[in-house]
C-alpha positions as CSV (number, residue, x, y, z in Angstrom):
1,M,133.6,57.6,-47.8
2,G,136.7,59.6,-48.2
3,G,136.7,62.6,-50.4
4,L,133.0,63.5,-49.8
5,L,133.7,66.5,-47.5
6,D,133.9,69.7,-49.4
7,S,132.7,68.2,-52.7
8,I,129.6,68.3,-54.8
9,P,128.8,64.6,-54.6
10,G,128.9,64.8,-50.8
11,L,126.6,67.9,-50.7
12,V,124.2,66.2,-53.2
13,I,124.0,63.0,-51.1
14,V,123.2,65.0,-47.9
15,T,120.6,67.3,-49.7
16,V,118.9,64.3,-51.4
17,A,118.8,62.4,-48.1
18,L,117.1,65.4,-46.4
19,L,114.6,66.2,-49.2
20,L,113.6,62.8,-50.5
21,P,111.3,62.0,-47.5
22,I,109.5,65.3,-48.0
23,A,108.9,64.7,-51.7
24,V,107.8,61.1,-51.1
25,W,105.4,62.3,-48.3
26,V,103.8,64.9,-50.6
27,M,103.7,62.6,-53.7
28,V,102.1,59.6,-52.0
29,D,99.1,61.7,-51.1
30,F,98.7,63.0,-54.7
31,F,99.1,59.5,-56.1
32,N,96.6,58.1,-53.8
33,G,94.1,60.8,-54.8
34,I,94.2,59.7,-58.5
35,P,91.2,57.4,-59.1
36,R,92.1,53.7,-59.8
37,E,89.7,53.7,-62.7
38,I,92.2,55.8,-64.8
39,D,94.7,53.0,-64.5
40,E,92.1,50.4,-65.5
41,M,90.9,52.4,-68.5
42,A,94.5,52.9,-69.7
43,M,95.2,49.2,-69.4
44,L,92.0,48.5,-71.3
45,D,93.1,50.8,-74.0
46,G,96.2,48.7,-74.5
47,C,98.8,50.5,-72.4
48,G,101.4,48.6,-70.5
49,P,102.4,49.6,-66.9
50,F,105.0,52.1,-68.0
51,Q,102.8,53.6,-70.6
52,T,99.9,53.8,-68.1
53,F,102.1,55.7,-65.7
54,V,103.5,58.1,-68.4
55,R,100.2,58.7,-70.3
56,A,97.6,58.6,-67.6
57,I,99.0,58.9,-64.1
58,L,101.9,61.4,-64.6
59,P,99.7,64.1,-66.3
60,N,97.2,63.9,-63.5
61,S,99.9,64.2,-60.8
62,L,101.5,67.3,-62.2
63,P,100.0,69.6,-59.5
64,G,101.6,67.2,-56.9
65,L,104.9,67.3,-58.7
66,T,104.8,71.1,-58.7
67,V,104.1,71.3,-55.0
68,A,106.8,68.7,-54.2
69,A,109.3,70.7,-56.3
70,M,108.4,74.0,-54.5
71,F,108.7,72.3,-51.1
72,C,112.1,70.9,-52.1
73,A,113.3,74.2,-53.4
74,V,112.3,76.0,-50.2
75,F,113.7,73.4,-47.8
76,G,116.8,73.1,-50.0
77,W,117.4,76.8,-49.8
78,N,116.9,76.7,-46.1
79,D,119.4,73.9,-45.6
80,F,122.2,76.5,-45.2
81,F,123.5,74.8,-42.0
82,F,124.4,71.5,-43.7
83,A,126.0,73.2,-46.7
84,F,127.9,75.5,-44.4
85,R,129.2,72.7,-42.3
86,L,130.1,70.3,-45.1
87,T,131.8,72.7,-47.5
88,F,134.7,75.0,-47.0
89,T,136.5,76.4,-50.1
90,E,135.8,74.2,-53.2
91,V,132.0,74.1,-53.3
92,Q,129.5,76.7,-52.5
93,T,125.7,76.7,-52.6
94,L,123.7,79.8,-53.6
95,P,122.8,80.8,-50.0
96,Q,126.4,80.5,-49.0
97,A,127.4,82.7,-51.9
98,V,124.8,85.3,-50.9
99,V,126.1,85.4,-47.4
100,A,129.7,85.6,-48.6
101,L,128.8,88.4,-50.9
102,N,127.0,90.2,-48.2
103,S,129.9,90.0,-45.8
104,S,132.6,91.0,-48.4
105,I,131.1,94.2,-49.7
106,P,131.1,97.5,-47.9
107,P,127.8,98.9,-46.7
108,W,127.1,101.3,-49.5
109,W,124.1,102.8,-47.7
110,T,126.4,104.2,-45.0
111,L,129.2,105.2,-47.3
112,S,126.8,107.2,-49.6
113,A,125.2,109.1,-46.7
114,P,126.0,112.8,-46.7
115,R,128.7,113.9,-44.3
116,S,128.0,116.4,-41.7
117,S,129.8,119.7,-41.8
118,A,130.5,119.6,-38.1
């Protein structure tokens, strides 16, 4: 397990471990909502199990995939704590870069304010 701290593979493992249960939880409900008759009709039309999934089930589950992707994007963005604690100098996520940018630039709104003549 050495070498995972402050590296992209280490951060990917933690992020996937945190987001995979959310995606599975959302997708199970969508896959259960697809009627079983669609599977049976695809099999009757000569599709194998993989073709049935790709041609019949996957197009019907696109709304679920979209919702799962949006949930994962939002929760991945909000996992600032894990990225902040597991990375130091080599790897940075976008939320960390935004915070670093915000702390490294001067506050232009106060610098551009007119000076008082007092």
